[in-house]
C-alpha positions in Angstrom: 0.0 0.0 0.3 1.2 3.4 -1.1 -0.3 6.8 -0.5 0.7 10.4 -1.1 1.0 12.4 1.8 1.7 15.7 0.6 1.6 16.2 -3.2 1.4 20.1 -3.5 -2.1 19.9 -3.5 -2.1 18.7 -7.0 -5.4 16.2 -6.2 -7.4 19.1 -4.4 -7.1 21.4 -7.3 -7.4 18.7 -9.8 -10.6 17.9 -8.2 -11.5 21.6 -8.3 -11.0 21.9 -11.8 -13.3 18.7 -12.9 -15.8 20.2 -10.5 -15.5 23.8 -12.7 -15.3 21.7 -16.1 -18.4 19.7 -15.2 -20.2 23.5 -14.1 -19.5 24.6 -17.2 -20.9 21.5 -18.9 -24.0 21.7 -17.1 -24.2 26.0 -18.4 -23.5 24.6 -21.6 -26.5 22.7 -22.1 -28.6 25.0 -20.4 -27.8 27.9 -22.9 -28.3 24.9 -25.7 -32.0 24.5 -24.1 -32.7 28.5 -24.2 -31.2 28.6 -27.7 -33.8 26.1 -28.5 -36.7 28.0 -27.2 -35.6 30.9 -29.0 -35.6 29.1 -32.2 -38.9 27.5 -31.3 -40.3 31.2 -30.6 -38.8 32.1 -33.7 -40.8 29.8 -36.1 -43.9 29.8 -34.3 -44.5 33.7 -35.2 -43.2 33.3 -38.3 -46.3 30.5 -39.0 -48.1 33.2 -37.3 -47.6 36.1 -39.2 -47.7 33.5 -42.4 -51.4 33.0 -41.2 -52.3 37.1 -41.1 -50.4 37.0 -44.7 -53.0 34.5 -45.7 -55.6 36.1 -44.2 -55.1 39.4 -45.6 -54.8 37.4 -49.1 -58.1 35.7 -48.7 -59.6 39.0 -47.8 -58.7 40.2 -51.0 -59.4 37.5 -52.8 -62.8 37.5 -52.0 -63.2 41.1 -52.3 -62.2 40.8 -56.2 -64.3 38.0 -56.7 -67.2 40.3 -55.6 -66.0 43.1 -57.4 -65.2 40.6 -60.8 -68.9 39.3 -60.2 -70.1 42.6 -60.0 -68.2 43.5 -63.8 -69.4 40.7 -65.2 -73.2 41.7 -64.4 -72.6 45.2 -65.6 -71.0 44.2 -69.2 -74.0 41.7 -69.1 -75.9 44.4 -69.5 -73.6 46.4 -71.7 -72.9 49.1 -69.1 -69.0 48.6 -68.8 -67.0 46.9 -71.2 -64.9 43.7 -71.1 -61.5 45.4 -70.1 -62.5 45.5 -66.8 -63.3 42.2 -66.5 -60.3 41.6 -67.9 -58.6 43.3 -65.3 -60.5 41.6 -62.2 -59.7 38.5 -63.7 -55.9 39.3 -63.7 -55.8 40.7 -60.7 -57.8 38.0 -59.3 -55.4 34.8 -60.5 -52.5 37.2 -59.9 -53.5 37.1 -56.0 -54.7 33.3 -56.3 -51.2 32.5 -57.2 -49.8 34.7 -54.1 -52.2 33.1 -51.8 -50.8 29.8 -52.9 -47.5 31.1 -52.3 -48.5 31.9 -49.1 -49.7 28.7 -48.0 -46.6 27.2 -49.2 -44.6 29.4 -47.0 -46.7 28.6 -44.5 -46.7 24.7 -44.7 -42.8 24.8 -44.9 -42.8 27.1 -41.4 -45.1 25.1 -40.0 -43.0 22.0 -41.0 -39.5 23.4 -39.9 -41.4 24.8 -36.2 -42.0 20.7 -35.9 -39.3 19.2 -36.9 -37.3 21.9 -34.1 -40.0 20.6 -31.4 -38.9 17.1 -32.6 -43.1 16.4 -33.4 -44.5 14.0 -36.2 -44.9 16.1 -38.9 -47.4 13.1 -40.5 -49.9 14.4 -37.6 -52.0 17.2 -38.0 -51.2 20.2 -36.0 -52.4 23.9 -35.8 -50.7 26.8 -34.5 -52.6 28.4 -31.6 -53.2 32.4 -31.9 -51.1 34.6 -29.8 -53.3 37.2 -28.6 -51.9 40.1 -27.4 -53.7 43.8 -27.1 -52.5 46.7 -28.6 -51.9 48.4 -25.8 -49.5 45.7 -24.3 -47.5 45.4 -27.7 -46.6 49.5 -27.0 -46.5 48.8 -23.0 -43.4 51.1 -22.1 -40.5 48.7 -21.5 -38.0 48.6 -18.9 -35.2 50.8 -18.7 -32.3 49.2 -20.8 -29.8 49.2 -17.9 -32.3 46.6 -15.8 -32.9 44.7 -18.8 -29.0 44.5 -19.4 -28.1 43.9 -15.8 -30.8 40.9 -15.7 -29.6 39.5 -18.6 -26.1 39.4 -17.5 -27.1 38.0 -14.3 -28.8 34.7 -16.1 -26.6 34.9 -19.0 -25.8 30.8 -19.3 -22.9 31.4 -22.0 -21.2 33.9 -19.7 -21.4 31.6 -16.8 -20.1 28.6 -18.7 -17.2 31.4 -19.8 -16.7 31.8 -15.7 -16.7 28.3 -14.9 -14.4 27.6 -17.6 -11.7 30.3 -16.6 -12.3 28.8 -12.7 -11.2 25.6 -14.3 -8.1 26.9 -16.3 -7.2 28.8 -12.8 -7.3 25.5 -10.9 -5.1 23.5 -14.0 -2.8 26.4 -13.7 -2.2 26.0 -10.1 -2.0 22.2 -10.3 0.6 22.4 -13.0 2.6 25.0 -10.4 2.6 22.3 -7.6 4.7 20.4 -10.0 7.6 22.4 -8.2 6.4 21.8 -4.8 8.3 18.7 -3.0 6.2 15.4 -2.4 6.1 13.2 0.4 4.8 9.7 0.1 4.2 6.6 2.7 4.6 3.0 1.6 3.7 0.3 4.0 4.1 -3.6 2.6 2.9 -7.2 4.2 3.6 -10.4 2.6 5.1 -13.9 2.7 7.0 -16.4 0.9 7.3 -20.3 -0.1 10.4 -22.8 -0.5 9.9 -26.2 -1.8 13.1 -26.8 0.9 10.9 -26.0 3.6 11.5 -23.2 6.2 12.7 -21.7 9.5 10.2 -21.9 12.1 10.8 -18.2 14.1 9.5 -19.5 17.5 11.9 -23.0 17.4 14.6 -21.5 15.8 14.8 -25.0 14.0 14.7 -25.6 10.3 11.7 -27.3 9.3 11.9 -29.2 5.5 8.5 -30.6 5.7 6.6 -27.1 6.5 3.8 -26.8 4.2 2.2 -23.7 2.1 0.1 -22.7 4.8 2.6 -23.5 7.7 5.6 -21.4 5.3 3.0 -18.7 4.8 2.8 -17.9 8.8 6.7 -18.8 9.2 7.8 -16.5 6.2 5.3 -13.5 7.4 7.0 -10.0 7.1 5.7 -6.4 6.9 7.4 -3.0 6.7 7.1 0.5 5.8 8.8 3.9 5.0 8.4 7.2 4.2 10.3 8.9 1.3 10.3 12.8 0.4 11.3 13.8 -2.9 12.3 17.1 -4.2 12.0 18.2 -7.8 15.0 19.3 -9.3 15.3 18.7 -13.1 12.9 16.8 -14.9 13.3 18.3 -18.8 11.3 21.2 -18.1 7.9 19.3 -18.8 6.8 21.3 -15.5 7.7 24.4 -17.0 5.9 23.8 -20.2 3.1 22.2 -18.1 2.9 26.0 -16.4 3.4 28.0 -19.4 0.6 25.7 -21.1 -1.9 26.3 -18.3 -1.0 30.0 -18.0 -2.0 30.6 -22.1 -4.8 28.3 -21.2 -6.0 31.0 -18.5 -5.3 33.7 -20.5 -7.4 32.2 -23.5 -10.4 31.7 -20.7 -10.1 35.1 -19.7 -10.5 36.2 -23.4 -13.6 34.1 -23.6 -15.0 35.4 -20.5 -14.8 38.7 -22.0 -15.8 37.7 -25.4 -19.1 36.3 -23.6 -19.8 39.2 -22.0 -19.6 41.3 -24.9 -21.7 38.9 -27.1 -24.5 39.3 -24.8 -24.3 42.9 -24.3 -24.3 43.4 -27.7 -27.4 41.1 -28.3 -29.5 42.7 -25.7 -28.3 46.3 -27.1 -29.6 44.9 -30.8 -32.7 43.5 -29.2 -33.4 46.5 -27.2 -33.1 49.0 -30.0 -35.2 46.5 -32.4 -38.0 46.5 -29.9 -37.9 50.6 -29.8 -37.6 50.5 -33.1 -40.5 48.3 -34.2 -42.7 50.1 -31.6 -42.2 53.2 -33.5 -43.2 51.2 -36.8 -46.2 50.3 -35.2 -47.6 53.0 -34.2 -46.7 54.6 -37.9 -48.3 51.7 -39.4 -51.5 52.1 -37.0 -51.8 55.2 -38.8 -51.2 54.6 -41.8 -53.6 51.7 -42.2 -56.0 54.1 -40.9 -55.5 56.9 -43.4 -55.7 54.2 -46.3 -58.5 52.4 -45.3 -60.4 56.1 -45.4 -58.3 56.4 -48.7 -59.6 53.2 -50.0 -63.3 53.3 -48.9 -63.6 56.6 -50.7 -61.7 55.0 -54.0 -64.3 52.5 -53.4 -67.1 54.7 -53.8 -65.5 56.6 -56.7 -65.3 53.5 -58.6 -68.5 52.4 -58.0 -70.3 55.6 -59.6 -67.5 55.7 -62.1 -65.6 58.6 -61.0 -62.6 56.9 -61.2 -60.4 54.4 -63.1 -59.6 50.9 -62.6 -56.1 51.1 -62.1 -56.5 54.1 -59.4 -58.9 51.9 -57.3 -56.6 48.9 -57.5 -53.7 51.5 -56.6 -55.7 52.0 -53.5 -56.4 48.6 -52.5 -53.2 47.6 -53.2 -52.0 50.3 -50.6 -54.3 48.8 -48.0 -53.0 45.5 -48.6 -49.7 46.6 -48.2 -50.4 48.7 -44.5 -52.0 45.1 -43.1 -49.2 43.4 -43.7 -47.1 45.9 -42.4 -48.8 46.4 -39.3 -48.9 42.4 -39.2 -45.1 42.5 -39.3 -44.6 44.8 -37.1 -46.6 43.5 -34.5 -44.9 40.1 -34.5 -41.8 41.9 -34.6 -42.7 43.3 -31.2 -43.5 39.8 -29.7 -40.7 38.6 -30.7 -38.2 40.9 -29.3 -40.6 41.3 -26.2 -40.0 37.5 -25.7 -36.4 37.4 -26.7 -35.6 39.7 -23.9 -37.7 37.7 -21.3 -35.4 34.4 -22.2 -32.5 36.6 -21.9 -33.5 37.8 -18.3 -34.0 34.1 -17.8 -38.0 34.7 -17.4 
């Protein structure tokens, strides 16, 4: 049996290093979970936005179908000409093609969402609506410093980098302990056997007929010793290990700074995008309100024959574009609010 009574605390530092490595690995796993949550959120909101655009397209198709039916009837009684009928048919066909493309995009985004969530795409799934009021969308955001402080406190990537930095520090201390002297203890208990017999330690006489078990008792021995070793020269192996460990410490410190800056940059970008999206949403609301009024006016003028088809269509296109922009701004705000919540660990 042998044991190291003192080894320069190398084993202690190695144990602490392994604990720090385990902590870093756990934070890395948790960070991946957060990454998956962010992806699921992004694909979920993409699917919702697709549905909003599909609804806008369906409403537009229904409107064009009604207008086309109206123009066919007017042409039949020779109130209007075939040109308007053809124009509406062309626009309707174009919108139906756009609707098919939007449906395909929704199916693709839904498939990606199901794949990310590890769900069977062969089963029928529907995406639940996300209900949020305009007041919630435009609710005041927490001050940036508060959001950043909470994000830094929760950041799993930063915690992982800090744990890795601790591990590198313990590795450096363990390498330096190679310069320390060591104290070892050694103890041995044993016996032996000879076919020629053995000396009886009690009687002092030699017994040539002693069997194995008897000899095992006659020849039993025990001894122990202490050793004190001072490292003098080992071909610079210790120095090389120390230098490598020191470089690892510097690299881990750099990784920690990069992780810190990465979360700061991400929070700054998402926070600014959120504020911008809220401003865009307000402007899109006002724009849609104005374009709705413009469309209603243009529609009445078209029905009474006081404006041409292309002016009417331009007004409709502007209205639909504003509806799409409002939906985009809405889900842009929702996404960034949720991302900031994820950053804060909520």
